[in-house]
C-alpha positions as CSV (number, residue, x, y, z in Angstrom):
1,X,20.8,-3.1,14.4
2,X,24.8,-2.1,13.6
3,X,24.3,-1.7,9.8
4,X,27.7,-1.1,9.5
5,X,28.5,-4.7,11.1
6,X,25.7,-6.1,8.8
7,X,27.1,-4.8,5.6
8,X,30.6,-5.6,6.4
9,X,29.2,-9.3,7.0
10,X,27.3,-9.4,3.4
11,X,30.6,-8.2,1.7
12,X,32.8,-10.4,3.0
13,X,30.3,-13.5,1.7
14,X,30.0,-11.8,-1.8
15,X,33.9,-10.9,-2.0
16,X,34.2,-15.2,-1.4
17,X,32.3,-15.6,-4.7
18,X,35.1,-13.9,-7.0
19,X,32.8,-13.8,-9.8
20,X,29.0,-14.5,-9.5
21,X,25.5,-14.6,-11.5
22,X,22.6,-13.8,-9.1
23,X,19.4,-15.0,-9.7
24,X,17.4,-12.4,-9.5
25,X,13.8,-11.4,-9.2
26,X,13.5,-7.6,-8.6
27,X,12.4,-8.3,-5.0
28,X,14.5,-6.7,-2.2
29,X,16.7,-9.8,-1.2
30,X,17.8,-10.5,-4.4
31,X,18.2,-6.6,-5.3
32,X,20.3,-5.7,-2.3
33,X,22.6,-9.2,-3.2
34,X,22.9,-7.7,-6.7
35,X,23.4,-4.5,-5.6
36,X,26.3,-5.4,-3.3
37,X,27.6,-7.8,-5.6
38,X,27.9,-4.9,-8.5
39,X,29.8,-2.7,-6.0
40,X,32.1,-5.4,-5.1
41,X,32.9,-7.2,-8.3
42,X,31.6,-4.9,-10.8
43,X,31.5,-6.6,-14.3
44,X,32.3,-9.6,-12.4
45,X,28.2,-9.8,-11.1
46,X,25.4,-10.0,-13.1
47,X,21.7,-10.5,-12.6
48,X,19.7,-13.0,-14.3
49,X,16.0,-13.3,-14.1
50,X,14.0,-15.9,-15.5
51,X,11.3,-15.1,-17.4
52,X,8.4,-17.6,-17.7
53,X,4.1,-17.1,-17.7
54,X,4.5,-17.2,-13.5
55,X,5.9,-14.3,-13.4
56,X,3.5,-11.5,-12.2
57,X,2.6,-9.1,-14.8
58,X,4.8,-5.6,-14.4
59,X,7.5,-7.6,-12.4
60,X,9.7,-7.7,-15.6
61,X,9.6,-4.4,-16.1
62,X,10.3,-3.3,-12.3
63,X,13.6,-5.6,-12.2
64,X,14.7,-4.1,-15.3
65,X,14.0,-0.9,-13.8
66,X,15.5,-1.7,-10.5
67,X,18.6,-3.2,-11.7
68,X,19.7,0.3,-14.1
69,X,19.3,2.7,-10.7
70,X,22.4,1.4,-9.9
71,X,24.0,0.3,-13.1
72,X,24.0,-3.6,-12.9
73,X,23.7,-5.7,-15.9
74,X,20.7,-7.9,-16.4
75,X,20.3,-10.8,-18.4
76,X,16.4,-12.4,-18.9
77,X,16.8,-16.4,-19.6
78,X,13.7,-18.3,-20.8
79,X,12.4,-20.6,-18.8
80,X,9.6,-23.1,-19.0
81,X,8.8,-25.0,-15.7
82,X,4.7,-24.6,-16.2
83,X,4.8,-27.3,-19.4
84,X,6.7,-29.6,-16.8
85,X,4.0,-32.0,-15.8
86,X,5.7,-32.5,-12.5
87,X,5.4,-29.1,-11.9
88,X,2.0,-28.6,-13.4
89,X,0.5,-31.2,-11.3
90,X,0.8,-28.6,-8.4
91,X,3.0,-30.8,-5.9
92,X,3.6,-29.7,-2.4
93,X,7.2,-29.4,-3.8
94,X,6.5,-27.8,-6.7
95,X,9.2,-24.9,-6.3
96,X,11.4,-27.6,-6.3
97,X,10.8,-28.4,-10.0
98,X,10.6,-24.4,-10.8
99,X,14.0,-24.0,-9.4
100,X,15.5,-27.0,-11.0
101,X,14.0,-25.4,-14.4
102,X,16.2,-22.0,-13.6
103,X,19.0,-23.6,-12.4
104,X,19.2,-26.2,-15.0
105,X,19.7,-23.1,-17.1
106,X,21.2,-20.5,-15.0
107,X,24.3,-22.3,-14.2
108,X,25.5,-23.4,-17.6
109,X,24.7,-20.0,-18.7
110,X,27.1,-18.5,-15.7
111,X,30.0,-21.2,-16.5
112,X,29.4,-20.5,-20.3
113,X,30.0,-16.7,-19.5
114,X,32.7,-16.9,-17.1
115,X,31.3,-16.2,-13.7
116,X,32.3,-18.6,-11.0
117,X,29.1,-18.8,-8.7
118,X,25.7,-18.5,-8.6
119,X,24.0,-16.9,-5.8
120,X,20.1,-16.0,-4.9
121,X,18.3,-14.1,-2.6
122,X,17.3,-16.5,0.1
123,X,17.6,-14.9,3.8
124,X,18.1,-16.3,7.4
125,X,14.3,-15.9,8.4
126,X,13.3,-18.1,5.1
127,X,14.9,-20.9,7.0
128,X,12.0,-21.5,9.1
129,X,9.6,-21.4,6.4
130,X,8.4,-24.4,3.5
131,X,11.0,-23.7,1.0
132,X,11.3,-26.7,-1.6
133,X,13.3,-24.6,-3.8
134,X,16.2,-24.2,-1.5
135,X,17.0,-27.9,-2.6
136,X,17.3,-27.6,-5.7
137,X,19.2,-24.6,-5.5
138,X,21.5,-26.5,-2.7
139,X,21.7,-29.4,-5.2
140,X,23.0,-26.7,-8.3
141,X,25.7,-25.7,-5.5
142,X,24.4,-22.1,-5.2
143,X,25.4,-19.5,-2.7
144,X,23.1,-17.7,-0.1
145,X,25.2,-14.8,0.7
146,X,22.4,-13.3,2.8
147,X,22.5,-16.4,4.9
148,X,26.1,-16.6,5.4
149,X,25.6,-13.2,6.6
150,X,23.4,-14.1,9.0
151,X,20.7,-11.4,7.3
152,X,16.8,-11.7,8.1
153,X,14.1,-9.4,6.3
154,X,14.5,-6.9,8.8
155,X,18.1,-6.3,8.3
156,X,17.8,-6.5,4.4
157,X,15.2,-3.7,4.9
158,X,17.5,-1.4,6.8
159,X,20.2,-1.9,5.0
160,X,18.4,-1.3,1.3
161,X,16.9,1.6,2.6
162,X,20.2,3.0,3.9
163,X,21.5,2.0,0.3
164,X,18.7,4.0,-1.0
165,X,17.5,1.3,-3.0
166,X,13.9,2.4,-4.4
167,X,12.2,-0.9,-3.3
168,X,13.3,-1.4,0.3
169,X,9.7,-1.4,1.3
170,X,8.3,-3.6,-1.4
171,X,5.9,-6.2,-0.1
172,X,7.0,-10.0,-0.9
173,X,5.9,-11.3,-4.5
174,X,5.8,-15.3,-4.9
175,X,5.2,-16.8,-8.6
176,X,1.7,-16.8,-9.5
177,X,1.3,-20.7,-9.1
178,X,1.7,-19.9,-5.2
179,X,-1.8,-19.0,-5.5
180,X,-3.3,-21.9,-6.5
181,X,-4.0,-24.6,-3.9
182,X,-2.0,-27.8,-4.0
183,X,-3.1,-30.5,-6.2
184,X,-5.4,-28.4,-8.4
185,X,-3.4,-29.0,-12.0
186,X,-1.7,-25.7,-13.1
187,X,-2.3,-24.2,-16.6
188,X,-0.9,-21.4,-18.5
189,X,-4.6,-19.5,-18.6
190,X,-4.9,-20.0,-15.0
191,X,-2.0,-18.1,-14.2
192,X,-2.4,-15.6,-16.8
193,X,-6.2,-15.1,-15.2
194,X,-4.8,-14.5,-11.9
195,X,-2.4,-12.1,-12.5
196,X,-4.4,-9.9,-14.3
197,X,-6.5,-10.1,-11.4
198,X,-3.9,-8.8,-9.4
199,X,-2.8,-5.8,-11.4
200,X,-6.6,-4.7,-11.7
201,X,-6.9,-5.2,-7.7
202,X,-3.4,-3.0,-7.2
203,X,-4.8,-0.6,-9.8
204,X,-7.3,0.0,-7.0
205,X,-4.7,1.2,-4.5
206,X,-3.8,-2.2,-2.9
207,X,-0.3,-2.6,-3.0
208,X,0.0,-5.9,-1.6
209,X,-2.1,-8.6,-2.5
210,X,-3.1,-12.0,-3.4
211,X,-5.7,-14.0,-5.4
212,X,-6.0,-17.1,-4.4
213,X,-7.6,-19.4,-7.5
214,X,-10.5,-21.6,-6.7
215,X,-12.0,-22.2,-9.8
216,X,-14.8,-19.7,-10.3
217,X,-14.0,-18.2,-7.1
218,X,-11.1,-15.3,-6.6
219,X,-10.1,-15.7,-2.6
220,X,-8.7,-11.9,-2.4
221,X,-6.1,-11.3,0.2
222,X,-4.7,-8.0,1.5
223,X,-3.3,-6.8,4.7
224,X,-5.4,-7.1,7.8
225,X,-5.0,-3.5,8.2
226,X,-6.3,-2.8,4.9
227,X,-9.5,-5.0,5.3
228,X,-11.7,-2.5,6.4
229,X,-10.8,-0.2,3.4
230,X,-11.1,-3.6,0.9
231,X,-14.6,-4.0,2.5
232,X,-15.7,-0.5,1.7
233,X,-14.5,-1.1,-1.7
234,X,-15.9,-4.7,-2.2
235,X,-17.8,-4.0,-5.3
236,X,-14.6,-2.6,-6.9
237,X,-13.0,-5.4,-6.1
238,X,-15.3,-7.9,-7.2
239,X,-15.9,-5.8,-10.8
240,X,-12.1,-6.2,-11.0
241,X,-12.1,-10.0,-10.5
242,X,-15.1,-10.8,-12.7
243,X,-13.4,-8.7,-15.0
244,X,-10.6,-11.2,-14.8
245,X,-13.0,-14.2,-15.4
246,X,-14.1,-15.4,-12.1
247,X,-17.5,-15.3,-11.4
248,X,-17.3,-14.6,-7.6
249,X,-15.3,-12.7,-4.9
250,X,-14.3,-13.7,-1.7
251,X,-12.5,-11.5,1.0
252,X,-10.3,-13.6,3.0
253,X,-11.3,-12.3,6.7
254,X,-7.6,-13.3,8.0
255,X,-6.0,-11.3,5.7
256,X,-2.9,-11.5,3.9
257,X,-0.2,-14.1,5.3
258,X,3.2,-15.0,3.4
259,X,2.4,-18.7,2.4
260,X,-1.2,-19.1,3.2
261,X,-2.0,-22.2,1.1
262,X,0.7,-24.2,3.2
263,X,-1.5,-23.9,5.8
264,X,-3.3,-26.9,4.5
265,X,-0.1,-29.3,4.1
266,X,0.6,-31.5,7.2
267,X,3.0,-30.3,9.6
């Protein structure tokens, strides 16, 4: 992998923006975009994070810390997608309504504060996944510098590691609503329960975890290579999710895989 060429391609994509508000989550994709934007554009680049009940516990604090490591300005913008009945109904395109809410607030904020463009952390590998949020971003004329530069996840992590970004190997972490099967109505208390359960499981040493909500049952997903360790600590895992309010704990034998609930969607 030619990291010099990779970085140059990304720099060119970001330079073309002139000034930019980066939709920032604290994940590695948007972190890399913000890091290069801050380097290339200085005060003409800012990170903006949407803050709502669907944000996993600890992620806001982590995002603040990551942005601070390279001196980028971070703005916190309150979003309220959870109260949108279209989002709360949890259809297969739920993410569309989430990103619509974000960009309906982010775009006006960016323009009012002198930023010509809005960009996000969508990468080239994401194009092969079910991403209804991309439609909302495209409708809001959001730019995708990583896609424009042809960067997939492996290149992003390699470049982030070379740049010394502290979260270069951070596991992917989607919003809490992604733990609820499509068609099951989402309620704020449900998201709080999921977030608390995942926090307790992470404290047991499982950095990458999903707690899928199935009523009284919490279906725990950890990476396949950690299934044996999870089974050894099954009593502690059960206590953790029961502490969060679930009655039963199940360990998914397939292990964690991105977009597991999308498997139920028709092709």
